[in-house]
N, C-alpha and C positions, 0 to 999 in steps of 0.2 A: 357799551353795546351800540354798535352802529346801526342806524335806521336805514331802510332801503326804500326804493320806490314802490315796492309791493306792500302787502298788508303785514304789519309788524305787531306782535303781541309780546311784550317783555315785562317780566315781573322781577323786581330786584330781590336781593337777599338781605341778610342781617348786616352786611357791610355798607360802606359808602359807595353806592352805584353811580355810574356816569353813563348817561344816554347821549349819543352824539347824532345830530341831524345835520348833514352837509348837503345843501342844495345849491345848484348852480345852473347855468344855461344848458349844460349837457345832461345832468341828471334830472333837472326839474324839481318839483316839490317832493319831499320825502315824508312830510306829515300830512296824513289824510284822514278822512272821517272813519275809516275802519281800523286805524292804528290805536292800540291800547298800551299805555305805559303806566306801570304801577311801581312806585318806589317801595323799597323794603324798609327795614327797621333803622337803617343808618341815615346819614345826611346825604341825600341823593341830589344829583344835578342833571339838568337837561341843558346841553350846549347846542345852540343852533347857529350855524354859519351859513348865511344866505348871501350868495353873490350872483343872483339871477339877473342882475342889471335892472331892467325896467319893470320886471314883474313885481307886483306888490307882495310883501311877505304876509303869510297867514299861517295859523296853526292848523288850518284845514279841517277843523271839527274833530281833531284827534281827542281821544279820551285820555287825560293826563291827571293822575291822582298820586298823592303821597310823595311828590318830588319837591323837596324843600327849596332848591335854588334853580332859577331859570335864567340862563344867560343867552342873549340874542345879539348877534353881530350881523348887520345887514348893510348893503349898499344898494338895495333895491328901491323901488318906488314906495317908500314907507309912508303910510297914511295913518297908522295907529296900531297899537299893540293891545289886544283885548285878552286878558288872562282871567276874566271873570268866571269862565267855565271850568277852570282848573281848581282842584281842591288840594289842600295840604301844603301849599307853598308858603315859604316864609320870606323869600327875597327874590325880586326880579331885577335884572340888570339889562340895560340896553346900550349897545355901542353902535353908533352911526358913523359912516364915513363922512368926510367933510362936504360931500355933495348931496347928502341926504338930510332933510329937515324933519325932526319929530313933530308929529301933529298931536298925538295924545297917547297916554298909557292908561288903560282902564282896568281897574281891579274889582269893580263891583257894579 
């Protein structure tokens, strides 16, 4: 399920759902405070590809629940990844480009 720059409300089904958020200098952020992502009964994934450049990556206050795997790839101004507001996740993975330095990953 591809996310948009508008308000997105997606609920997964009984299968393994995949939510994709691609944000770059053209599209800007696609995860915002009005977005709601709810995983279904399967093993669900949220894949974020962030190539905004100098803009810091953020989940933007989106409501994300029941998604077991969160994968974030970024080359932006990465200052930390806070997933403490997300519920139901089991694994978070972060991939940084060589020019980006991770500061922190917070889960609680």
